[in-house]
C-alpha positions as CSV (number, residue, x, y, z in Angstrom):
1,X,25.9,110.6,-53.8
2,X,25.1,111.1,-57.9
3,X,21.7,110.9,-58.8
4,X,19.4,107.7,-58.7
5,X,18.4,106.4,-62.4
6,X,14.8,107.1,-62.0
7,X,12.4,107.7,-64.9
8,X,12.5,111.5,-66.4
9,X,10.8,110.6,-69.2
10,X,7.4,110.4,-66.9
11,X,8.3,113.6,-64.7
12,X,9.1,115.1,-68.4
13,X,5.3,114.3,-69.8
14,X,3.8,115.4,-66.8
15,X,5.5,118.7,-66.7
16,X,4.2,119.1,-70.1
17,X,0.7,118.0,-69.7
18,X,-0.8,119.7,-67.0
19,X,-3.9,121.6,-66.9
20,X,-4.8,124.5,-64.8
21,X,-8.0,122.7,-63.4
22,X,-5.2,119.8,-62.3
23,X,-2.7,122.2,-61.0
24,X,-5.3,124.0,-58.6
25,X,-6.9,120.0,-57.1
26,X,-3.0,118.9,-56.5
27,X,-2.2,121.9,-54.6
28,X,-5.0,121.5,-52.7
29,X,-5.0,117.9,-52.3
30,X,-1.0,118.0,-51.4
31,X,-1.9,120.0,-48.4
32,X,-3.4,116.8,-47.2
33,X,-0.1,116.1,-46.3
34,X,1.4,119.0,-44.6
35,X,2.0,119.5,-41.0
36,X,-0.9,122.0,-40.6
37,X,-3.0,119.6,-41.6
38,X,-2.0,116.8,-39.0
39,X,-1.9,119.2,-36.5
40,X,-5.2,120.2,-37.0
41,X,-6.6,116.2,-37.4
42,X,-4.8,115.2,-34.3
43,X,-5.8,118.3,-32.4
44,X,-9.5,117.7,-33.4
45,X,-9.3,114.1,-32.5
46,X,-7.9,114.9,-29.1
47,X,-9.9,117.3,-27.9
48,X,-13.1,115.9,-29.2
49,X,-13.1,112.2,-29.6
50,X,-10.2,109.9,-28.4
51,X,-7.2,111.2,-26.8
52,X,-4.9,108.2,-26.9
53,X,-5.4,107.5,-30.6
54,X,-4.4,111.4,-30.9
55,X,-1.1,111.1,-29.2
56,X,-0.4,107.6,-31.2
57,X,-0.6,109.0,-34.2
58,X,1.3,112.0,-33.3
59,X,4.5,109.2,-32.3
60,X,4.0,107.5,-35.4
61,X,4.0,110.8,-37.3
62,X,7.1,112.1,-35.8
63,X,8.9,108.8,-36.0
64,X,7.8,108.3,-39.8
65,X,8.9,112.1,-40.4
66,X,12.2,111.6,-38.7
67,X,13.3,108.4,-40.8
68,X,12.2,109.9,-43.9
69,X,14.2,113.0,-43.1
70,X,17.5,110.2,-42.1
71,X,16.5,108.1,-45.6
72,X,16.4,111.5,-47.4
73,X,19.9,112.8,-45.6
74,X,21.4,108.8,-46.3
75,X,20.2,108.5,-49.8
76,X,20.8,112.3,-50.9
77,X,19.1,112.1,-54.0
78,X,18.0,115.3,-55.4
79,X,14.6,116.4,-56.5
80,X,13.8,116.4,-60.4
81,X,15.1,118.8,-62.7
82,X,17.0,120.3,-59.6
83,X,20.3,119.1,-61.3
84,X,19.6,120.4,-64.8
85,X,18.8,123.7,-62.9
86,X,15.3,124.0,-64.9
87,X,13.0,123.3,-61.4
88,X,11.8,127.1,-61.4
89,X,10.2,126.2,-64.9
90,X,9.2,122.7,-64.6
91,X,7.5,122.2,-60.9
92,X,4.0,123.8,-60.4
93,X,5.0,125.2,-57.2
94,X,5.6,129.2,-56.2
95,X,8.8,130.1,-56.7
96,X,9.4,130.8,-53.0
97,X,8.4,126.8,-52.4
98,X,10.6,125.9,-55.2
99,X,13.5,127.5,-53.8
100,X,13.2,126.1,-50.6
101,X,12.4,122.5,-51.8
102,X,15.1,122.5,-54.1
103,X,18.0,123.0,-51.5
104,X,15.9,119.5,-49.8
105,X,16.7,115.9,-51.1
106,X,14.1,113.9,-53.0
107,X,14.1,110.3,-51.5
108,X,11.8,109.0,-50.4
109,X,8.9,111.3,-50.5
110,X,7.9,112.4,-47.0
111,X,4.7,113.5,-48.1
112,X,4.0,110.0,-49.4
113,X,5.8,108.7,-46.5
114,X,3.3,110.5,-43.4
115,X,0.3,110.3,-45.3
116,X,0.2,106.3,-46.1
117,X,1.7,106.2,-42.5
118,X,-1.0,108.8,-41.0
119,X,-4.1,107.8,-42.7
120,X,-3.5,104.4,-42.8
121,X,-3.5,104.0,-38.9
122,X,-6.7,106.3,-38.9
123,X,-8.4,104.0,-41.4
124,X,-7.4,100.9,-38.8
125,X,-8.7,102.8,-36.1
126,X,-11.7,104.5,-37.6
127,X,-15.0,102.0,-38.4
128,X,-17.1,104.9,-40.2
129,X,-17.0,104.0,-43.9
130,X,-16.8,107.8,-45.0
131,X,-13.5,108.1,-43.0
132,X,-12.0,105.1,-44.3
133,X,-12.9,106.0,-47.7
134,X,-11.2,109.5,-47.5
135,X,-8.2,108.1,-45.6
136,X,-7.4,106.1,-49.1
137,X,-8.4,108.6,-51.1
138,X,-5.9,111.1,-49.0
139,X,-2.7,108.5,-49.2
140,X,-3.1,108.2,-53.2
141,X,-4.1,111.7,-54.0
142,X,-1.1,113.2,-51.5
143,X,1.1,110.9,-53.4
144,X,0.1,111.6,-57.0
145,X,0.3,115.3,-56.0
146,X,3.9,115.1,-55.5
147,X,4.5,114.1,-58.7
148,X,2.0,116.2,-60.5
149,X,3.3,119.0,-59.2
150,X,7.3,117.9,-60.3
151,X,9.0,117.7,-57.1
152,X,9.1,113.9,-56.5
153,X,9.7,111.2,-58.5
154,X,7.3,108.1,-59.0
155,X,9.7,106.2,-57.6
156,X,9.9,108.4,-54.5
157,X,6.6,108.3,-53.9
158,X,6.5,104.2,-54.4
159,X,9.0,104.1,-51.7
160,X,7.4,106.1,-49.8
161,X,4.1,104.3,-49.7
162,X,5.5,101.2,-48.8
163,X,7.9,102.5,-46.0
164,X,5.0,104.7,-44.4
165,X,2.3,101.5,-44.6
166,X,5.1,99.6,-42.9
167,X,5.2,102.1,-40.2
168,X,1.8,101.6,-39.8
169,X,1.1,97.8,-39.4
170,X,4.2,97.8,-37.2
171,X,2.4,100.6,-35.2
172,X,-0.9,99.1,-35.8
173,X,0.2,95.4,-34.4
174,X,2.8,96.9,-31.7
175,X,1.8,100.2,-30.2
176,X,-0.3,98.2,-27.0
177,X,2.3,95.8,-26.3
178,X,4.7,99.2,-26.4
179,X,2.8,101.4,-24.7
180,X,2.3,98.9,-21.6
181,X,6.2,98.6,-21.2
182,X,6.6,102.7,-21.6
183,X,3.4,102.6,-18.6
184,X,6.3,100.9,-16.1
185,X,8.7,103.1,-16.8
186,X,8.9,106.0,-14.4
187,X,8.2,109.5,-15.5
188,X,11.9,110.9,-14.9
189,X,12.8,107.5,-17.3
190,X,9.9,108.5,-19.7
191,X,11.4,112.1,-20.2
192,X,14.9,111.0,-20.1
193,X,14.8,108.4,-22.5
194,X,12.5,111.5,-24.9
195,X,15.5,114.1,-24.1
196,X,18.8,111.3,-24.8
197,X,16.5,110.0,-28.1
198,X,16.1,113.0,-29.4
199,X,19.8,113.8,-28.9
200,X,20.9,110.7,-30.8
201,X,18.6,111.5,-33.2
202,X,19.9,114.6,-34.2
203,X,23.8,113.6,-34.0
204,X,22.7,110.9,-36.6
205,X,21.5,113.4,-38.7
206,X,24.7,115.5,-38.6
207,X,26.6,112.7,-39.1
208,X,25.1,111.3,-42.1
209,X,24.6,114.7,-43.1
210,X,28.4,115.0,-42.8
211,X,28.3,117.5,-39.8
212,X,26.4,120.2,-41.4
213,X,24.3,122.0,-38.8
214,X,21.2,123.8,-40.3
215,X,19.0,122.6,-43.3
216,X,17.1,119.1,-42.5
217,X,19.1,118.4,-39.9
218,X,16.7,121.3,-38.0
219,X,13.9,119.2,-38.7
220,X,15.0,116.1,-36.5
221,X,15.3,119.1,-33.3
222,X,11.6,120.7,-34.3
223,X,10.2,116.5,-34.0
224,X,12.0,115.4,-31.2
225,X,11.0,118.4,-29.0
226,X,7.7,118.1,-29.7
227,X,7.8,114.6,-28.7
228,X,9.2,115.5,-25.6
229,X,6.7,117.8,-24.8
230,X,4.0,115.0,-25.3
231,X,6.0,112.9,-23.2
232,X,6.2,115.5,-20.2
233,X,2.6,116.4,-20.8
234,X,0.4,113.3,-21.3
235,X,0.9,112.1,-17.3
236,X,0.5,115.9,-15.9
237,X,-2.7,115.8,-18.5
238,X,-4.4,112.3,-16.9
239,X,-3.0,113.0,-13.6
240,X,-4.2,116.6,-13.1
241,X,-7.2,116.3,-15.6
242,X,-8.0,113.6,-17.5
243,X,-10.6,115.8,-19.9
244,X,-13.4,114.0,-21.2
245,X,-12.9,114.2,-25.2
246,X,-16.7,113.5,-25.4
247,X,-17.9,116.1,-22.8
248,X,-20.1,119.4,-24.0
249,X,-21.6,119.8,-27.5
250,X,-20.0,120.2,-31.0
251,X,-19.9,124.0,-30.6
252,X,-17.4,123.4,-27.6
253,X,-15.6,121.0,-29.0
254,X,-15.1,123.4,-31.8
255,X,-14.1,126.1,-29.7
256,X,-11.6,123.7,-27.8
257,X,-9.8,122.8,-31.0
258,X,-9.6,126.1,-32.4
259,X,-8.4,127.5,-28.8
260,X,-6.0,124.7,-28.7
261,X,-4.5,125.1,-32.6
262,X,-4.1,129.0,-31.5
263,X,-2.6,128.6,-28.4
264,X,0.2,126.0,-30.0
265,X,0.8,128.5,-33.1
266,X,1.4,131.3,-30.6
267,X,3.7,129.3,-28.3
268,X,6.0,128.6,-31.7
269,X,5.5,132.5,-33.0
270,X,6.2,133.5,-29.3
271,X,9.2,131.8,-28.4
272,X,10.5,131.8,-32.2
273,X,10.7,135.8,-31.7
274,X,12.0,135.7,-28.0
275,X,14.8,133.1,-28.7
276,X,15.6,134.9,-31.8
277,X,17.7,137.7,-30.6
278,X,18.9,135.7,-27.5
279,X,20.6,132.8,-29.6
280,X,21.3,134.9,-33.0
281,X,25.4,134.7,-31.8
282,X,25.2,131.2,-30.8
283,X,24.2,128.1,-33.5
284,X,24.8,126.0,-30.0
285,X,22.2,128.2,-28.1
286,X,19.8,128.3,-31.4
287,X,19.6,124.7,-31.5
288,X,18.7,124.2,-27.7
289,X,16.5,127.3,-28.2
290,X,14.8,125.7,-30.9
291,X,14.7,121.9,-29.1
292,X,12.8,124.0,-26.2
293,X,10.8,126.1,-28.1
294,X,8.9,122.9,-29.6
295,X,8.7,121.2,-26.4
296,X,7.0,123.9,-25.0
297,X,4.6,123.9,-28.0
298,X,3.9,119.9,-27.4
299,X,3.4,120.4,-23.6
300,X,1.0,123.3,-24.7
301,X,-0.8,121.2,-26.2
302,X,-1.4,117.8,-24.6
303,X,-1.5,119.5,-21.3
304,X,-1.9,123.5,-21.0
305,X,-4.6,124.1,-23.5
306,X,-6.5,121.2,-21.9
307,X,-6.0,122.8,-18.8
308,X,-7.5,126.5,-20.0
309,X,-10.3,125.0,-21.5
310,X,-11.3,123.1,-18.3
311,X,-11.0,125.6,-16.2
312,X,-13.4,127.8,-18.2
313,X,-16.2,125.2,-18.6
314,X,-15.4,124.0,-22.5
315,X,-15.0,120.4,-21.2
316,X,-15.2,118.0,-18.2
317,X,-12.8,115.6,-16.0
318,X,-14.0,111.7,-16.4
319,X,-12.3,111.6,-13.2
320,X,-10.2,114.0,-11.0
321,X,-6.7,111.6,-11.3
322,X,-5.5,108.8,-12.9
323,X,-2.6,106.9,-10.9
């Protein structure tokens, strides 16, 4: 597909009028649209405040990221300055980051889309005025940062905002009804749907990308794997633990958050090293193990980490089990 006729004049102007202070500011702001920050926020909500909200935010984020990936692979619009080869000079990011981003497509902006979906849903769920203001600022500034840094057209950001807000509104409107229908399914059916849905999404991504194994299509395996892990772990946590996120003091809540994040990162890294040698000679096995790796991370996040911090007294149970 030919590059879309987006406004390069604006991109050239932004690249020519950056300041050191603004660049540092937007490099910091753009991190609020990254996976690591979302994991931190969701984990904090899960272990310290509202488990259901954390689960819904996780699902919304993973679905939004998958939709963004499919649109990118379908539209195939190169990022600004990539076609003419000037991106290393025009982008206000590190050379390592630039080389990675240059291999990805531009439209829509994943940062803007995910931020609009995630922070809009958080805005609707929270009644605290300060949190709501922060959510709005995060949506606006994360989107603006992508164009300022040169890695996305303004049109990419606008489209991302519209699509992300749409995902949030659909989720706000129908999350309860979908949750009720989901809970009527058997545990095995839920896992089966998660696995088959992940496989179908990855196959669709392969078809859209021309059958290329790797690159952006790999992200669908990670997203689908983590979502499968949530589907596996959520009923286990409710039936066997059902820990109270409001229990204990703020120090214990902070320890729960850091322990959970540490265990998730450790799981991803350790399994990555362990699976790397096993799958080095087989692309198919590597794909399967990548999916298993992130499924395990989801199980650790939702069930095994709470099991550990409940056992060591960092949280109390609401009741022994949920039927």
